[in-house]
C-alpha positions as CSV (number, residue, x, y, z in Angstrom):
1,M,120.1,98.2,53.5
2,S,119.8,101.8,54.9
3,T,116.0,101.8,54.0
4,I,115.6,98.6,56.1
5,Q,117.6,100.1,59.0
6,N,115.3,103.4,58.8
7,D,112.2,101.2,58.7
8,D,113.3,99.2,61.8
9,E,114.2,102.5,63.6
10,G,110.8,103.9,62.7
11,I,109.0,100.8,64.0
12,F,111.1,100.9,67.3
13,R,110.1,104.6,67.7
14,R,106.4,104.0,67.2
15,I,106.4,101.0,69.6
16,I,108.1,102.9,72.4
17,K,105.7,105.8,71.9
18,K,102.6,103.7,72.0
19,I,103.7,101.7,75.0
20,S,104.7,104.9,76.8
21,A,101.3,106.3,76.6
22,Y,100.0,103.6,79.0
23,I,102.8,103.9,81.4
24,P,102.4,106.2,84.5
25,Q,104.5,109.2,84.3
26,V,105.6,111.9,86.7
27,E,105.1,115.4,84.9
28,K,107.7,117.9,85.2
29,P,106.9,120.9,87.4
30,K,104.9,123.7,85.3
31,K,106.7,126.5,87.2
32,K,110.0,126.8,88.7
33,I,110.3,125.0,92.0
34,S,112.0,126.8,95.0
35,L,115.0,125.3,96.7
36,T,112.8,124.9,99.9
37,E,110.2,122.9,97.9
38,K,112.8,120.8,96.3
39,F,114.1,120.0,99.8
40,V,110.5,119.1,100.9
41,W,109.9,116.7,97.9
42,S,113.3,115.2,98.4
43,G,112.4,114.5,102.0
44,I,109.0,113.0,101.0
45,A,110.8,110.7,98.7
46,L,113.5,109.8,101.3
47,F,110.9,109.3,103.9
48,A,108.8,106.9,101.7
49,Y,112.0,105.0,101.0
50,L,113.0,104.6,104.6
51,I,109.5,103.4,105.5
52,M,109.4,100.9,102.6
53,G,112.7,99.7,104.0
54,Q,111.1,98.9,107.4
55,I,108.1,97.1,106.1
56,P,108.6,93.2,106.0
57,L,107.4,91.3,103.1
58,Y,104.0,90.0,104.0
59,G,103.5,86.2,104.1
60,V,107.3,85.4,104.5
61,T,108.0,83.3,107.6
62,S,111.8,83.8,107.7
63,D,114.7,85.3,105.7
64,P,116.7,83.3,103.1
65,K,119.6,81.5,104.5
66,F,121.7,83.0,101.6
67,D,121.6,86.5,100.5
68,F,122.0,86.6,96.8
69,L,122.4,90.4,96.9
70,A,124.6,90.8,100.0
71,F,127.6,92.0,97.9
72,A,125.5,94.9,96.4
73,R,122.8,95.9,98.8
74,V,124.6,99.3,99.6
75,I,125.0,100.0,95.9
76,F,121.3,98.9,95.1
77,A,119.9,100.6,98.3
78,A,118.1,97.3,99.0
79,Q,116.9,95.9,102.3
80,Q,116.6,92.1,102.7
81,G,113.1,90.8,103.6
82,T,111.4,94.1,103.1
83,L,109.5,95.9,100.3
84,L,112.9,97.3,99.2
85,E,114.2,93.7,98.5
86,L,115.1,94.7,95.0
87,G,116.1,98.4,95.8
88,I,117.2,100.3,92.8
89,G,118.6,97.2,91.2
90,P,116.2,97.1,88.4
91,I,116.6,100.9,87.5
92,V,120.3,100.5,87.5
93,T,120.3,97.2,85.4
94,A,117.7,98.8,82.8
95,G,120.2,101.9,82.5
96,L,123.1,99.7,81.9
97,L,121.4,97.7,79.3
98,M,120.0,100.8,77.5
99,Q,123.6,102.3,77.6
100,L,125.1,99.1,76.1
101,L,122.5,99.1,73.4
102,K,123.2,102.7,72.5
103,G,126.9,102.2,72.8
104,S,126.9,99.1,70.3
105,E,124.7,101.3,68.1
106,L,121.9,98.7,68.1
107,V,119.7,101.7,69.1
108,K,120.7,104.8,67.1
109,L,119.7,107.9,68.8
110,N,121.2,111.5,68.8
111,F,121.3,112.8,72.3
112,K,121.5,116.4,70.9
113,N,118.0,115.8,69.7
114,P,115.4,116.3,72.4
115,D,113.0,113.9,70.9
116,D,115.8,111.2,70.8
117,R,116.6,112.0,74.5
118,S,112.9,111.7,75.4
119,L,112.6,108.4,73.4
120,F,115.7,107.0,75.2
121,T,114.2,107.9,78.7
122,S,110.9,106.3,77.8
123,A,112.7,103.1,76.4
124,T,114.7,102.9,79.6
125,K,111.6,103.1,81.7
126,I,110.0,100.3,79.7
127,V,113.0,98.3,80.1
128,T,113.0,99.0,83.9
129,I,109.5,97.9,84.2
130,I,110.3,94.5,82.3
131,V,113.3,94.1,84.7
132,I,111.2,94.7,87.7
133,I,108.5,92.1,86.7
134,A,111.3,89.5,85.9
135,E,113.3,90.1,89.2
136,G,110.1,90.3,91.3
137,T,108.8,87.0,89.7
138,L,112.3,85.4,90.1
139,Y,112.7,86.5,93.8
140,G,109.0,85.8,94.8
141,T,109.1,82.2,93.3
142,S,112.7,81.0,93.8
143,V,114.3,82.9,96.7
144,Y,111.2,83.3,98.8
145,G,108.9,80.7,97.3
146,H,109.6,78.1,100.0
147,L,109.6,80.5,102.9
148,V,106.0,81.6,102.7
149,A,103.4,80.4,105.1
150,S,101.3,79.0,102.1
151,P,101.8,78.7,98.3
152,L,98.7,81.0,98.1
153,F,101.0,83.8,99.4
154,V,103.6,83.5,96.4
155,P,101.5,85.7,94.0
156,I,100.9,88.2,96.8
157,L,104.7,88.2,97.5
158,V,105.4,88.8,93.9
159,G,103.0,91.5,93.7
160,Q,104.6,93.2,96.7
161,L,108.0,93.1,95.1
162,I,106.9,94.4,91.8
163,G,104.5,97.1,93.3
164,A,107.3,98.4,95.7
165,S,109.9,98.5,92.8
166,L,107.4,100.5,90.7
167,I,107.0,103.0,93.5
168,V,110.7,103.4,93.8
169,M,111.0,104.0,90.1
170,L,108.4,106.6,90.4
171,L,110.0,108.3,93.3
172,D,113.3,108.4,91.4
173,E,111.5,109.8,88.4
174,M,109.9,112.6,90.4
175,V,113.2,113.8,91.9
176,Q,115.0,113.6,88.4
177,K,112.2,115.5,86.9
178,G,113.1,118.6,89.0
179,W,110.8,118.1,92.0
180,G,113.8,117.1,94.1
181,L,117.3,117.6,94.4
182,G,119.7,115.6,92.2
183,S,118.7,112.0,91.4
184,G,116.5,109.6,93.4
185,I,119.1,106.9,92.9
186,S,121.9,109.0,94.5
187,L,119.5,109.9,97.3
188,F,118.4,106.3,98.1
189,I,122.0,105.2,98.0
190,M,123.1,107.8,100.5
191,A,120.1,107.0,102.8
192,G,121.1,103.3,102.6
193,V,124.7,104.0,103.5
194,A,123.6,106.3,106.4
195,Q,121.2,103.6,107.5
196,G,123.8,101.0,107.6
197,I,126.1,103.1,109.6
198,L,123.6,104.3,112.3
199,W,121.7,101.0,112.6
């Protein structure tokens, strides 16, 4: 029984490593980043987030009558009808799923081992991309599908949602890898709250 489990774990590790090789990565800084530089990179990430939150989805003629994410837009740092429609939702969802898998020991990893921590991070990123594709497709076809100028705009709309969410994921990774201060998720939530108060 233990041999089968070890084989399964070995297959899981090999699959994650192979897939990770094809996924865009943000490299850690090769030298120590000064506090000033961290502020600059955090500012760049924040500026990109704020700009994306002001760009409307191309091809959409009007906003949906019912906002499915209204109760969680502050938490997910999302902006309805913009490139930030999904916000950090896919990142949070993927993180929760991976924590549940680890907590239930369906995925057995030792966080004291650097290789296992790296593997968990890679697996979380893969799950995040899967969630992004799923949510982007669902929102593009179901929520906004009937609000586009033409059915031809639906694939473009889905592409916008997926592409923007991937950029948010990479911005979060950039901040977390040491280029910025804290985590991108916290930064984006803070910006969303501040934006809601000021606007």
